[in-house]
N, C-alpha and C positions, 0 to 999 in steps of 0.2 A: 722088550715089555718090561724092564725093570724102573727105564726111565718114563714110561707113561705110569705104571703106579707110581713112583716117587712124584710123580708131575700130580699124580691126583692124588695123596700127602699130603703135597704142599698147602695145594686148595685147597685143602678139607682142615688144615693146620691154621691155614689164614680165615678162614671161616669160623670158627673153631673162637679162634683168637679173639675176630671181631665182633660175635658174638660177648664175650666178659669186657670186654673194652667198650663198649657198647651197648652196656647192657638196658637201660631205656627204648632207646630207639628200635632197636632189634624187639624187645618185648613187642612190641607198638606194633611192630613191622607184622611179627607171627600171629599176632592178635588179627591183627586184620586176613592174610593171607589164608590162615587156619577158618574165620570165620568164628571164631569163639570169643565166651566171653572176658573182658581186659581184663581181669584177676586172675586168667590161666593163661597170659603169654609170656609173662617173662618163666616159666615152669616151663613151658614150651620149649622158650629161646635156648633157655639152661639146656633143660630133656636134645636140643638137634647139638647145641655145642660139644656134649657128651658124647653122643655118636657119632660126628664127625671127628671128633678125637680120637676116638676105639678104631674106627676106619682106617685113619691116618696112619695110627699106628702098627695097625694088620698091612699095612700097605708096605711097610718101611723091613718088617721082621721076616725073615724068611721063614716057607712056609705058610706064610700068614696070607699072602698076600691073593690068594682067591678068594677066603672067606673076607678080606676089606673092602675087594675089588663090588662084591658084591651086596656086603652094608652102604657104600658108595654108592652101587646103583639102584636100590633103595632107597634112601635118604635125598635122591638128585632126582628119581622116578619122581616122589611124593610132594617132593618142592617144585618139579615140572609139571604135573598137575594141580597144585596149590593156583599159582601161576597161571593157568590155561583157564581153572575158574574164574579169575579174578583180570582177566585178559580185557585192554578196553577201559578198564576203574585208572583214577589216578591216586597213584598211591605210591608209601617210598618203599620198595616189597624190601630192602635191605643186597639187594643185589651189587652195593656201588659203595663203596670207602666215605663220600660224600651223600650224607643225604638230601636225596633227590627225589621230589616230587613229580611223578610224571605216568603216563599212560603204561600198563602190563602191555608189550607190546611183542610181535612174533620173536624177534632178536633175546627177548628173556628167556621164555617160552623152549626156544632152538637151545640157547643155550646148556638152560637145564637137562635137555635132553640128551645133546653131544656129551652131556659129559656122563651121563647116564648109562648111554651106549659104552663110553671110553672103558666105564670099573665094570659093563661085563663082557668087556676084552678081556678085562685084567683079569677076573674071577674067570674066566674061562680056559683062562691060561694056567700052563706049571708054571710054581712061583720062579721065578728068575733071578738070578747074580746080580749083584750090582757092582760093575763094572770102570775103569778108573772117566770113563766118557759118562756115565749115567745123570750124574748131578748138572752136570754144563749141559745136558741134552734137556733136564727135567726143569732147569735156569730157563732153557730159552724155550721150553713150551709154555711158563709160565709168564713170560715176557711178554708172550704174543696175546694169550689169553686176557693178559692184563689190560693191553694196546685194544681187545677187542673190544673189551667193556665198557672202559673208556668212549670208543668210539662207536659203542651202540646207545651210550649215556646218551650222545648230542641232541637234545631236541629236530624234528624233522625240518621246521622251519629252518633252522641254519645249516641242514646239509643240503638243501636245494641252492640255500646264499652261493654254495662256494664253488 
């Protein structure tokens, strides 16, 4: 379970860093996803980054992994519901590192739901100590997660040609 907790912490840390590095783009994405006034988007994006950072930290601190998992599950559930409400709409959801305007589809919603489910599993389990294999397993999971994200971002028309 330690590798899963570290993997989720890495995803959360990358997401928080992404929001801080691309503030304007991700504030606009937060505005569209939440369906709020544009002036609220920057604060919403920064709040999400702060929550992601706190959850990531809790996931790597001994004894706080269940709390970190619960916070992450709540965050990804909220994100998944926002995506679900916007399914079919064409927008840049902030799901990838590159700005991509595309319809919100099943894989985007499924990714959020899967991450929420994994976070719930960490929340339900007792804290697990890190071993020598933990970072390698977590990085392997992260590589698979990033590869899935890139494959899911390919437009359906290109997938049919291949």
